[in-house]
C-alpha positions as CSV (number, residue, x, y, z in Angstrom):
1,M,9.2,50.9,30.2
2,S,5.7,52.4,30.3
3,M,5.1,56.1,29.9
4,S,2.3,57.8,31.7
5,T,0.9,61.0,30.5
6,T,-1.3,63.3,32.6
7,A,-3.7,65.5,30.8
8,E,-3.2,69.1,32.0
9,P,-6.2,71.4,31.7
10,A,-5.8,73.9,28.9
11,V,-5.1,77.3,30.2
12,L,-6.3,80.1,27.9
13,E,-4.0,83.1,27.8
14,Y,-5.9,86.2,27.0
15,R,-3.9,89.0,25.3
16,L,-6.7,91.7,25.1
17,T,-7.1,93.7,28.3
18,A,-9.7,96.2,29.6
19,T,-7.7,99.0,28.0
20,D,-8.0,97.6,24.5
21,R,-11.0,99.4,22.9
22,C,-13.2,98.7,19.9
23,D,-12.2,100.7,16.8
24,S,-15.9,101.2,16.0
25,C,-17.5,102.3,19.3
26,G,-14.9,102.4,22.0
27,A,-16.3,99.5,24.1
28,Q,-13.9,96.9,25.5
29,A,-12.4,94.8,22.6
30,Y,-12.7,91.1,22.6
31,I,-11.7,90.5,19.0
32,A,-8.5,91.4,17.2
33,A,-8.1,91.0,13.4
34,E,-5.0,91.7,11.4
35,V,-5.7,93.2,8.0
36,N,-3.0,94.5,5.7
37,G,-0.4,94.5,8.5
38,S,-2.6,96.6,10.9
39,E,-4.5,95.3,13.9
40,L,-8.1,96.1,14.2
41,L,-9.9,95.7,17.5
42,F,-13.6,95.1,18.0
43,C,-16.1,94.6,20.7
44,A,-18.2,91.4,20.5
45,H,-21.0,93.2,18.7
46,H,-19.0,94.8,16.0
47,G,-16.7,91.8,15.6
48,R,-19.7,89.7,14.8
49,K,-21.2,92.4,12.6
50,Y,-18.1,92.6,10.4
51,E,-16.7,89.0,10.9
52,E,-17.8,87.6,7.5
53,K,-16.1,90.4,5.5
54,L,-13.1,90.7,7.8
55,R,-12.3,87.0,7.8
56,A,-12.1,87.1,4.0
57,V,-9.2,89.5,4.1
58,A,-7.7,89.1,7.6
59,T,-4.4,87.3,8.0
60,S,-5.3,86.5,11.6
61,W,-8.4,86.4,13.8
62,H,-8.2,86.4,17.6
63,D,-11.5,85.9,19.4
64,E,-11.8,86.2,23.2
65,T,-15.6,86.6,23.3
66,A,-15.8,83.4,25.4
67,R,-14.7,85.5,28.3
68,L,-18.1,87.2,28.3
69,A,-19.8,83.9,29.2
70,D,-17.1,83.3,31.9
71,A,-17.9,86.6,33.6
72,R,-21.4,85.6,34.5
């Protein structure tokens, strides 16, 4: 008995919406980080600016900045 597998394209599920806003400037959020049980939201600019320090303390890091390239 042979099994055939078909590769299904990966579908990305985005959880951040246009109503999610950056905690630093109010722009649309594309990055969510969980720090000390609280979720922090950042636009692409501020997410990159604080990424090194945040990743050291964040328990999770969710990055949807690839959506910016898809919008072109």
